[in-house]
N, C-alpha and C positions, 0 to 999 in steps of 0.2 A: 389833525388835532395838535395844538401847540404843546411844547414841552411843559411839564409840570416843574415848578421851582421847588426842588426838594429841600433847599435851605430855608425857604419861607415856610414850608410845611412844618419843619422841625424848629422854627423860630430861632434860627441861628444865622450868623453871617457866613458868607462864602469863605472867609478866612478862619472860621472857627476851628479850634483844635479838636482832636479826637475825644479828649476828656469833656470839652464843652458840649460836643454833639451827643455823647453818651448821657450826660447829665440832663440835657434838655429832652432827649428821647424818653428817659425813664420817667421824668416828670409828666410829660404828655401822655405816655402810655398808661400811667397810673390814673391820670385824670379822666382819660377817655375810655378806659377799659369797659367792655360791655357789662361786666358784673356790677360796675358802679353806675351804669347808665342804662338800665333795662328799658327796652322799648323806645330808645332814643336813636332813630335812624341816622341823624346827622352826626352824633357822637360815634356811632359805629363806622360810618364812612371815613370820618377823620382818623379814627384809630387805624383803619386799613391803610390810609394814605401815609400816616406817620410810620407805620411798620415797613411799608414799601420804600419810603424815603431813607429810613435808617439802614435798610439792607444794602442800599447803594453807597451812601456817603460814609458808612462805617468800614467799608472795604476799600483799601488803598487803591487797588487797580481799577475797580469800578468807579470810584470817585474821580480818578484821573481822566477816565474816558468820558464820564458825564460832564465834567467841567469843560472839556475841550470840544465835545461833539453833541452834548445834550443826550436825550434818551435814545437817539439813533445809535450812539456809540455803545449802547448796552445790548443791542440785538445780537443774536447768535451769528457767528461767522463774520462780524464786522471787521474790515481791514482798514485801519487808520491811514496807512500809507497810500492805499488805493483811493480812499476818499479824498485825501489832500491833493493827489495827482488830478483827480477829476474836477475838483472845485477850483484849484489854482492854475490849472492848465499845464499840460506836459507836451508842448509842441503841437497842440490841436488834439482832436479826438479821432484822427484817422486810425482805424484798427483797434481803438480802445474798447475793451469788453467790460461793461458795467457789472457783469457778474463777478469781476475780480474784487469788487468792493466787499461782497459778502461771500467770498470763497466759492463762487460758482453757483450759489443757491438760487440766484435770479434766473438762471437758464432753465430750471425745471425742478428736479428733486435734489434736495440737499442730502448730505450723508445721513444714513439711517432711515431713508425713505420719507423724511419730513419735508413738506412743501413750505417754502417761505415766500410770502408775498412781498414785493418791493415796489415802491412808487417813486418814480424819478422826481416827482414834485418835492419829496422830502429833501432832495439834494439841491434842487435849483429853484426853489420857491415858486413852482408853477410853470417855469420855462425850461424847455429842454435844451441840450447843448447846441451851440451854433457851429456850423461847418467852418473849419479853418481858423477858428478864433479861440480866445481864452474865455473860460466861463468865470464870471465874477458873481458868485452867489450873494444874495442879499444878506447883510449882516445886521444883527440887532445892535442897537445903540447901547452904550455902557450905562450901568446903573449909577445913579448919583446917591450918595449917602449923606445924610444930615442928621441933626439932633435937635430936640426941643425939650425944654424943661417947663413943667406945668405944676400948679398947686394940686393938692390932694382933692379938693372940692371939684376942680376942673376935670380931674381924672374920673371921678365918680359920676358927675352930671354930663360930661362931654363939653366940648368948647370948640371955638374956631380960632386958629392962630395964623398970623401972617408971617411968612418966611421969606428971607432974601437968599436966593440961591445963586451960586457962581459956578459956571462950568465953562467948557471950551467954547460953547456958543455965546457966552456973555453972561450978564447978570440979569435976573428977573425976580419978580415978586409973585408969590403964590399963596393963596389962602387955603389952609388945610383944615378939614373938619376932623377933630379928635373925637372918636366915638366914646360913649359912656362905658365905663368899666375897663378902660385901658390900664394895663399893669406897668409897674416900674420896670424899666429895661425891655418893655414890649416894643414891637416893631409894626409900623404901618407902611404898607406898600401901595404906592399910587402908580397905577399902570400908565405907561406912556409919558410920564413926566420926567424921564431921565434924559440921557444924551441922545442926539439924533442918530438914526440908523444910517447904514451905508448901502449904496446900490439898491435903494428902495426898501431896505429892511425896516422893521418897526423900531420905534424909539424905545429906549430902555426905561426902567422904572425909577422912581424916587423911593428910596428905602429910608424911612424916618424912624430913628430911635427915640424913644420917649423916656424921659426921666421924670419921676413923680416925687415931689417934695413930701417929706414925712409930716404927718399930722399929730398934734400932741395927744389926741384922744381916739381918733379913728384909724383903722388899718383894714387891709384886705387879706383874707386867708382862704385860699381855694376859691370857691364861688360865693363866699359869704363876706358880708361887711361886719366888722366888729367895732365895738365902742366901749371905752371905759367910762363908767358912770359913777361919779363920787356921790356918796350918800352919808348922812349923819348917823351916829349910833342909834338915835331915837327912831329915825326913818326905817332903819334895818330891823329894829326890835319890834316896833309897833305896826309897821307897814305904812305905806304912803303912796301917793301918786305924784310923779315928777314929770316935768316937760322934757321931751327928748327930741333933738333935731334928727331928721332922716332925709334921704334924697327926695322924698315926696312931700316934705313939709313936716312941721312939728306934730308930735303925737304925745299922748299921755301914757306913761309907763307905770304899771301897777307893781309896786314892790311888796311882795308877800311879807306878812309879819314873821319875825324870826329868821329873816334872811342873814346869811353869813357872808363875810368878806370873800370875794371870789365867786359868789353864786352867779350862774348864767341864766339869762332870760331870753327866750327866742321870740322875735317879732316877725311872723311869717309875711313875706312879700314886701317888707319894708327896707330891703337892702338895695343893691345896685339894679338899676332898671335898664338892661341892654335891649336895643331894638330887635324885635322879632323873637325874643326869648322871654320865658317866665321871669318875673321879678325874683331876685334872690332874697334871702332872709337877712335880718339884722340880729346879731347876737350881742346882748348887753351884759357886760361884766361889772358886777357891783364892787365898788371899792369903798370900804367904810373908813371915814376920816374922823380925826379928833381935832378940836380947835387948836390953832397955832398959839404960841406963847404960853404963859403960865398964869393961872388964876386959882386962888385958894378955893373959891366957890366951885369951880369946875372940878378940881381935884377931889373935893368932898363928894360931889355928885357921882364921880366915877368910882369912888370907894364903895358907894352904895351898890353900884352896878357889879363891882367885883365881888362883893359879899353875897350876891345873888347866885353865884356859881356853886353848885353842890359839891364839886370836886375840883382839883387842880386841872385846868384844861390841858396840861402837858403830861398827865399821867400815862397816856398811851404812846408818848413820843419815844421811839426807840429805833435803833439802826438794825 
């Protein structure tokens, strides 16, 4: 089984600071917690992966071993020096005991009576050591990191972008599909699109950072799409139907009579439409506007509105 990418699971870069890792972990743990996602098996599995990944990369020593040796470096009894001697060659393998790599656990019973299984393919990519020669283990290619900036609409609906990538192997053009619902500062990993592997090892990945331009009315909060909806005082007071754009097309939004500034209306299933997941909701926030400029007629009309208040609207305002 290939190593899991703990950094990808935590949605941080390999160079992320402990503070950045902790911040991302807390956000994901809160978002994926079983209490917030009852009966959601996918969220439950992701929550377990995030917890396991954080347990490693939040620990200085474990992170160092993981960065250098992958998940194998986290096994009980793993000896980094013995592993390096085995994979880089130490005058051949005459008399070399692979049990040294895991402190003798390979020979039979480890300390405390616990049996540890060890597969030489983990070290040599499916090929055992050759007699009288050096072992050159397959090495995975380097990851390539790039960045793309997209409009908010493209982030909500998804889009395709053409990127020019430059690496040690030269320059190439790649079309990348940006999935619907991608977040600002989100990352997309394209397997096998990074640097070439060494000694038959797999290619690295392309890690694409996504920047999303702000929208004057729409925003994303958690799993929901939010929109500011300007309405007139009459529409708020008497009620109205207004046309509202959504990812699935325009809809009619019913504004209840007596709506106040800041009132929120939920349109179920009219939010972000991610592939393979239920449609999110759209939350409309009403913003009551008054006409710009100055007009004596408008002022007189608003005085009539003000006289309709039975008491000072700030009577209850206190600290």
